[in-house]
Structures are given as structure tokens and as C-alpha cells.
C-alpha positions as CSV (number, residue, x, y, z in Angstrom):
1,M,-0.1,-0.1,0.1
2,N,1.3,3.5,-1.1
3,I,0.5,5.3,2.1
4,L,0.9,8.6,-0.3
5,S,-0.4,7.9,-3.5
6,S,-1.6,10.4,-6.1
7,T,-3.6,12.9,-5.3
8,R,-6.2,11.9,-8.6
9,A,-6.4,8.2,-7.5
10,K,-9.8,7.5,-6.0
11,A,-9.0,7.3,-2.3
12,A,-10.4,7.7,1.3
13,C,-13.0,7.6,4.3
14,L,-15.3,5.8,6.4
15,A,-18.8,5.8,5.3
16,I,-19.5,8.2,8.2
17,A,-19.4,11.6,8.2
18,V,-16.6,13.7,6.4
19,A,-18.0,16.8,8.0
20,L,-15.4,16.8,10.8
21,A,-12.6,17.2,8.3
22,F,-13.1,20.7,7.3
23,S,-15.0,21.9,10.6
24,S,-13.8,24.7,12.9
25,C,-10.1,25.1,13.8
26,S,-10.5,27.3,16.8
27,G,-10.0,25.0,19.8
28,A,-8.1,26.5,22.2
29,G,-7.8,23.4,24.5
30,V,-5.1,21.6,22.2
31,R,-3.5,23.1,19.1
32,G,-1.4,22.0,15.9
33,A,-1.4,18.0,15.6
34,S,-0.7,15.4,17.9
35,L,-0.2,11.4,17.7
36,K,-1.4,9.7,21.0
37,S,-1.5,6.5,22.8
38,F,-3.3,6.0,26.2
39,A,-4.2,3.3,28.5
40,E,-6.8,3.2,31.2
41,R,-5.3,3.7,34.8
42,S,-5.4,0.0,36.6
43,G,-8.2,-0.1,39.4
44,T,-10.5,1.8,37.1
45,G,-12.6,-0.7,36.1
46,G,-11.8,-1.5,32.7
47,N,-8.6,-2.0,30.0
48,I,-9.9,0.2,27.4
49,T,-6.4,1.5,24.9
50,L,-7.1,4.5,22.4
51,N,-4.5,5.4,19.9
52,L,-5.4,9.1,18.8
53,S,-4.3,11.0,15.5
54,R,-5.7,14.5,16.2
55,D,-5.5,17.7,14.4
56,E,-6.7,20.5,16.0
57,D,-10.3,19.6,16.7
58,A,-10.8,16.4,14.6
59,I,-9.8,13.2,15.9
60,L,-9.3,9.7,14.0
61,G,-7.9,6.1,16.0
62,S,-8.6,2.7,17.1
63,W,-9.8,1.7,20.3
64,E,-9.1,-2.0,22.0
65,D,-10.4,-3.9,25.1
66,P,-7.9,-6.9,25.5
67,T,-10.2,-8.0,27.8
68,Y,-12.8,-9.1,25.6
69,G,-10.6,-8.9,22.5
70,R,-12.2,-6.4,20.9
71,S,-11.5,-3.5,18.6
72,G,-12.3,-0.9,16.1
73,I,-12.6,2.5,14.8
74,V,-13.1,5.9,17.3
75,E,-13.8,9.5,15.5
76,G,-14.4,12.8,17.2
77,E,-14.1,16.3,17.9
78,V,-12.3,18.5,19.8
79,K,-13.8,21.8,21.4
80,D,-12.4,24.6,22.4
81,S,-12.2,23.7,25.9
82,G,-10.2,20.9,25.6
83,A,-13.8,18.7,26.1
84,F,-14.7,16.0,23.3
85,T,-16.7,13.1,22.1
86,L,-15.7,10.0,20.9
87,N,-18.0,7.6,18.7
88,I,-17.0,3.8,18.8
89,F,-16.8,1.3,15.9
90,S,-16.1,-2.0,16.1
91,V,-17.7,-4.5,13.5
92,D,-18.9,-1.8,10.9
93,T,-19.2,1.8,10.5
94,R,-22.6,2.3,10.6
95,D,-23.6,1.5,14.0
96,I,-21.7,3.3,16.9
97,V,-21.2,0.5,19.7
98,G,-20.2,3.5,22.7
99,R,-19.4,6.8,23.3
100,L,-16.7,8.1,25.4
101,A,-17.5,11.6,26.5
102,G,-14.2,12.9,28.1
103,A,-11.3,15.9,28.2
104,Y,-7.7,16.6,27.7
105,S,-5.6,17.8,30.6
106,K,-2.1,18.1,31.7
107,G,-0.7,19.0,28.3
108,E,-2.7,16.0,26.9
109,S,-1.0,13.2,29.1
110,L,-4.3,12.3,30.9
111,I,-8.2,11.6,29.9
112,T,-10.5,12.1,32.2
113,G,-14.7,11.0,31.5
114,T,-16.9,8.9,31.0
115,I,-17.7,6.1,28.8
116,Q,-20.4,3.8,27.8
117,F,-21.2,1.1,25.5
118,G,-24.7,-0.3,24.1
119,N,-27.1,-0.1,26.7
120,D,-24.7,-0.6,29.7
121,P,-24.4,2.2,32.3
122,A,-22.3,4.8,31.5
123,R,-18.9,4.4,33.9
124,P,-15.9,6.6,34.9
125,I,-12.7,6.6,32.8
126,A,-9.4,7.7,33.2
127,L,-6.3,7.0,30.4
128,E,-2.9,7.9,31.1
129,A,-0.5,8.5,28.1
130,R,2.0,6.0,27.2
131,S,4.7,6.7,25.2
132,E,6.0,3.0,23.7
133,P,3.4,2.9,20.9
134,V,4.1,6.0,19.9
135,S,7.7,6.1,20.1
136,G,9.6,7.6,17.3
137,L,6.7,8.2,15.1
138,Q,7.2,12.1,13.9
139,V,3.6,13.8,13.0
140,Q,2.8,16.1,10.2
141,S,-0.4,17.8,8.9
142,V,-0.7,20.2,6.0
143,R,-3.7,22.6,5.1
144,A,-4.5,24.4,2.0
145,T,-7.3,26.4,0.1
146,S,-8.1,27.6,-3.3
147,A,-11.1,29.4,-4.7
148,K,-9.0,30.4,-7.7
149,Y,-11.1,30.4,-10.7
150,L,-14.3,29.7,-8.6
151,A,-17.2,32.1,-8.6
152,K,-17.7,34.7,-6.1
153,S,-21.0,33.4,-4.9
154,T,-19.3,30.1,-4.0
155,K,-19.6,29.6,-0.3
156,D,-16.5,27.7,0.3
157,P,-13.0,27.0,-1.3
158,T,-11.5,24.1,-2.1
159,K,-9.7,22.9,0.7
160,F,-7.2,20.2,1.2
161,Y,-5.9,18.2,4.2
162,Y,-3.5,15.4,5.1
163,F,-2.1,14.4,8.3
164,A,0.0,11.7,8.8
165,F,3.4,10.4,10.4
166,E,6.2,8.3,9.4
167,P,9.3,6.8,11.7
168,T,12.4,8.1,12.4
169,K,14.7,5.7,13.9
170,P,16.6,3.4,13.4
171,A,17.7,5.0,10.4
172,D,17.8,2.3,8.5
173,F,13.8,1.6,9.4
174,R,13.1,5.2,8.6
175,D,15.0,5.1,5.5
176,W,13.4,1.6,4.3
177,Y,9.7,3.2,5.4
178,R,10.0,6.1,3.1
179,K,11.3,4.2,0.1
180,N,8.1,2.0,0.3
181,F,5.6,4.3,1.6
182,Q,6.5,8.1,0.5
183,G,8.3,7.6,-3.0
184,G,11.9,8.0,-1.3
185,K,10.9,11.2,0.3
186,S,10.8,12.9,3.8
187,L,7.1,13.1,5.1
188,S,7.1,17.0,5.0
189,S,8.2,16.7,1.4
190,I,5.7,14.1,0.0
191,L,3.1,16.1,2.1
192,E,3.8,19.2,0.2
193,Q,4.0,17.5,-3.1
194,E,0.8,15.9,-2.7
195,K,-0.8,19.2,-1.3
196,K,0.5,21.3,-4.7
197,A,-0.5,18.6,-7.2
198,F,-4.3,18.2,-5.7
199,I,-4.3,22.3,-5.8
200,E,-3.0,22.9,-9.3
201,D,-4.9,20.1,-10.2
202,F,-7.8,22.1,-8.8
203,E,-7.2,25.2,-10.7
204,N,-6.2,24.3,-14.1
205,T,-9.6,21.9,-14.3
206,T,-11.6,24.4,-13.3
207,K,-10.4,27.3,-15.3
208,D,-10.2,24.9,-18.3
209,R,-13.9,23.9,-17.4
210,A,-15.2,27.7,-16.5
211,A,-13.8,28.5,-20.0
212,Q,-15.8,25.9,-21.9
213,I,-19.2,26.1,-20.3
214,Q,-19.0,30.0,-19.4
215,Q,-21.0,29.0,-16.0
216,P,-18.3,29.3,-13.6
217,E,-21.2,29.3,-10.8
218,L,-21.6,25.5,-11.3
219,L,-18.2,24.8,-11.2
220,P,-18.0,23.0,-7.3
221,A,-15.0,23.5,-5.4
222,W,-13.2,20.5,-4.4
223,F,-11.9,18.9,-1.2
224,Y,-9.3,16.1,-0.4
225,D,-9.0,14.6,3.3
226,G,-6.3,12.3,4.2
227,R,-5.9,10.7,7.9
228,Q,-3.4,7.9,8.9
229,F,-3.9,6.6,12.5
230,L,-2.4,4.0,14.6
231,A,-4.1,0.8,14.7
232,F,-1.8,-1.0,17.0
233,R,1.9,-0.9,17.9
234,G,3.6,-3.8,20.1
235,K,7.2,-5.7,19.6
236,N,8.6,-4.8,16.4
237,L,4.9,-4.7,15.1
238,L,3.8,-1.3,13.6
239,V,-0.3,-2.0,12.0
240,M,-1.7,1.4,10.8
241,G,-4.1,2.5,8.8
242,L,-5.1,5.4,6.0
243,R,-8.8,6.8,5.7
244,R,-9.1,9.5,2.7
245,S,-11.6,11.2,1.1
246,V,-11.7,13.0,-2.3
247,F,-14.4,14.9,-4.0
248,T,-13.4,16.6,-7.2
249,G,-17.0,17.6,-8.9
250,D,-18.6,14.4,-9.1
251,K,-21.7,13.1,-7.8
252,D,-20.4,11.1,-4.9
253,V,-17.5,11.2,-2.6
254,S,-14.6,8.9,-3.3
255,S,-14.0,7.0,-0.4
256,S,-11.3,4.3,1.1
257,L,-9.9,2.9,4.1
258,R,-6.7,0.9,3.6
259,Y,-4.3,-0.9,6.3
260,V,-0.8,-1.7,6.5
261,V,1.0,-4.4,8.9
262,I,4.8,-4.0,9.2
263,D,7.6,-5.9,10.6
264,E,9.6,-3.1,11.9
265,A,13.1,-5.2,12.9
266,E,12.7,-7.2,9.4
267,K,11.5,-4.1,7.4
268,A,8.9,-6.1,6.0
269,V,5.2,-5.9,4.9
270,L,3.7,-8.6,7.1
271,G,0.3,-10.6,4.9
272,P,-1.2,-13.6,6.9
273,D,1.1,-15.9,5.6
274,A,3.3,-14.5,8.5
275,F,1.3,-15.4,10.7
276,F,-0.9,-18.9,9.9
277,N,0.4,-22.3,8.7
278,D,0.7,-23.3,5.6
279,G,-3.5,-24.0,4.1
280,W,-4.6,-21.3,6.4
281,D,-6.8,-19.7,3.5
282,I,-8.5,-23.0,3.4
283,T,-9.8,-23.2,7.1
284,M,-10.2,-19.4,7.5
285,P,-13.0,-19.2,5.8
286,S,-15.5,-21.6,8.2
287,I,-13.3,-19.6,11.0
288,L,-14.6,-15.8,9.8
289,G,-18.4,-17.4,8.6
290,A,-18.7,-18.1,12.5
291,S,-17.6,-14.9,13.5
292,V,-19.5,-13.1,11.3
293,R,-22.9,-15.2,12.5
294,E,-21.9,-14.8,16.0
295,E,-21.8,-10.9,15.3
296,L,-25.0,-11.3,13.9
297,G,-26.6,-13.3,16.4
298,L,-27.5,-15.6,13.5
299,A,-27.5,-19.5,14.2
300,E,-25.0,-21.8,12.8
301,G,-25.0,-22.4,9.3
302,E,-27.9,-19.9,8.9
303,S,-27.8,-17.7,5.4
304,L,-25.9,-14.6,5.3
305,I,-27.3,-14.1,1.7
306,E,-31.0,-13.9,3.5
307,N,-29.4,-11.8,5.9
308,G,-28.6,-9.2,3.3
309,F,-24.5,-10.1,2.9
310,V,-23.1,-10.3,-0.9
311,T,-21.7,-14.1,-0.2
312,E,-22.3,-16.9,1.9
313,T,-18.8,-17.9,2.2
314,V,-16.3,-15.4,4.3
315,E,-13.7,-15.3,2.1
316,P,-10.2,-13.3,3.8
317,G,-10.6,-9.6,2.9
318,K,-7.8,-7.8,1.1
319,D,-6.8,-5.7,4.3
320,F,-5.6,-8.0,7.5
321,I,-4.7,-6.4,10.7
322,V,-3.3,-7.3,14.0
323,Y,-4.4,-6.2,17.5
324,S,-3.0,-7.4,20.9
325,R,-5.4,-10.5,21.1
326,G,-6.4,-11.3,17.8
327,I,-6.7,-10.7,14.2
328,A,-9.1,-9.0,11.6
329,F,-9.9,-8.4,8.2
330,H,-11.4,-5.2,6.6
331,Y,-13.8,-4.9,4.1
332,G,-15.2,-1.8,1.9
333,P,-18.7,-1.0,1.7
334,G,-20.6,-3.8,-0.5
335,E,-17.7,-6.0,-0.6
336,L,-19.2,-8.8,2.4
337,A,-21.8,-7.0,4.1
338,P,-24.5,-4.4,2.4
339,A,-23.0,-1.0,1.2
340,S,-25.5,0.8,4.0
341,V,-23.1,-0.6,6.9
342,G,-20.0,0.9,5.4
343,E,-16.5,-0.2,6.0
344,F,-16.7,-3.8,7.6
345,F,-14.2,-5.9,10.1
346,V,-14.3,-9.2,10.9
347,Y,-12.3,-10.1,14.3
348,V,-11.0,-13.4,15.2
349,P,-8.9,-13.9,18.8
350,F,-5.6,-15.7,18.7
351,D,-7.5,-18.4,20.8
352,R,-9.9,-19.1,18.4
353,L,-7.1,-19.8,16.0
354,G,-5.7,-23.2,17.4
355,G,-3.1,-25.0,15.0
356,L,-3.2,-22.2,12.2
357,L,-0.6,-19.8,14.1
358,R,2.6,-20.5,13.9
359,E,4.6,-21.7,16.6
360,G,6.0,-18.5,18.0
361,V,4.5,-16.1,16.2
362,L,2.7,-14.7,19.2
363,E,6.1,-14.4,21.5
364,K,8.0,-12.8,18.2
365,Y,5.7,-10.2,18.5
366,G,4.3,-9.8,21.9
367,L,0.9,-10.9,21.1
368,G,-1.7,-11.9,23.5
369,V,-0.1,-9.9,26.3
370,P,-2.5,-7.5,28.9
371,A,-2.7,-3.6,27.4
372,A,-1.7,-2.6,30.9
373,A,1.8,-4.0,30.5
374,P,2.9,-3.2,27.3
375,V,5.8,-4.6,25.2
376,S,9.2,-2.1,24.6
377,Q,10.0,-1.6,21.4
């Protein structure tokens, strides 16, 4: 996966509102961009962990509850006071499975508030920043606007936004990462290149179209929103996601969500073969199918197609994800589940994979350990 591919490519985002992408950036509680990882304080009633990519008032990231082997995506917005609400998603991005109402304090090193899942009572929560999962990752964000060649009556200009991070050490891993994900360029250089290309493309296209149809008021502004986030980081293991959305005047926003799993020590992109024994692809569909039916409350063997799915057989998705207690496969809208549910994830805890796991692979990456005792990098 090329984290920073061409701006003209059809790209990026969850099937939830894109409105947060360019909402007001006036927050006084927290400013700039940050990548933070948080773990719930011991003795407070839970083991929730969060990895949050924040730029001004917009937050995108991941969550996990190792106790129950649950994981997923979070998204929210920070207010001027530093308070925020995170919507918590798991199996799909249509349903909000929980909410965290909290606030940053102590220089963004502490989150306090309440968390609620489903109809369960809300409970107090306190999460402290932890350095290990974000160690050596440098954050960069860039924004740009242009109203060139748009009609004066156009309310909003074209907008470009990108939030990303890259490793800074060790140097050989940084160089490998840049070569494989950033065209050999530094993060700041590739972001500036992407920004310039998108804005110039908009201006040139708008100029040409305005001359052709002579109705500039019909020409829409464009937008580009790219957000990279940390899904999981453990012993020599970096799992990250990229959500992008692009609108260039077509009827709909072009969107996608992609993941990549990296072995930092071996400098390699990992797929399922690195974790599973030969023949895993033959056994995995039945395991994934059982997980989907369990999530939906369906009986064993009950038809998925009759419940709105596009197939009876749940083949492994193109995107492979690892978290501390299991693996997951990601499917875009309509690839497995109905498009209306948005992005869809099938999670399988390690303890359900039995003999499929390669000998020693969990120990190699420090997986299956409680989040309260993170493995050192």
C-alpha cells in the first residue's frame, strides 16, 4: 500500500460523515497535530486503550479492550475547552457501539470522562498517555485552500488536508519506510508535493471547465481529506490505517480505508502468511463465517445472503489487521456486507485460531499480553 499515492487516485474514508474533516479549527484547549496513545489506569474498572491522531479539533484513531478481545475505530471532535466526544465503532461503521465523553488535561497526557457501550450504564474512565506505542513516530499535517477560478458566489473554497506520521529511528527503518510508502521522500516533502499537485489540478481543471461552459457558478469546490492513524503497535510490529476522501465535482465522494502491517525489525510488510501455517486460507473462511454469524446473532449455518450479505462464504479480506489479542480482516462497503453498513470488519481472537498460528509468532511480536503491560520497543 502506498500511503501517499497520487491525489487523482480514487481514495478514502469511513462511511461516516466527512463533515469533521473541515470543521472549525478554533480549539484553544489543544492546538496543532498530535499522535497519542492512552491506556486506562489500573484499578479503574477496565482495560481500554486508545491510539488517537488529532489535528486541531478533529480526532481519528483506534480502540481496543483486550479483556474482551474487541477493537475498532474511534472518531470525534475536540471543543475549545479541550472536551470531546468519541464515537466508538467495531464491526461496521454504520453502528456506534459506544461513546466516550471526556477531556484532555495535563498537556494532553491524561483523558478523564465517562464511557458507555450499548445499553450498559456509563462508567467513569481515566486514561494516561503511554510513550511506547508512539515512540519514534513523527507527526506532520498540512492544509491548503484555493478559490481560484471559482465564482464569487461559491461559499467554500477547495480544501486540502492531510495528517500523517513516519518513523524517525532507527535510520535504516526510516529510509525503508520512506522508500516503500513515500516515494523515497521525507514526510514533509511528500505532503507538500501532494498538496501542490491537488491544488494545481483543481485550479487548472476549474479554469478549463469555466472557459468551456461559461457558467462558473456551476463549478464546485473540491476537497481532499487524508488521515493516517495508528491501529496497533507492539514488539517490532506497526499496524497503521489510512482513511482518505476525495471530491472533485463528481456526484459522490470517492472513499476508501486501507491498512498495513509492518515488521519493524525485518523491514517487511506482513500478510496472513507471516502468522498462519500453510493451508490457512482453506480453513479461514469457516472461522470467519462463524465470527460473522456470532456478531449478527445468527445460528450456525444460517444464510448470510438472506440476511443481506453478498456471499455465503466469508473469504479473507484484502486488508489484514493485527491487534494485541487477535487478527481481523477489513472489507470495504459492499464487498461482504451491504454497502449501507459502511466499512466492515471480521475479528478473530488468537484463542480461536488454534493450530493455524505459526509456532512462536505470538511470542515474536509480544501479542496476547495485557495492554496494561505494554511490550517495550
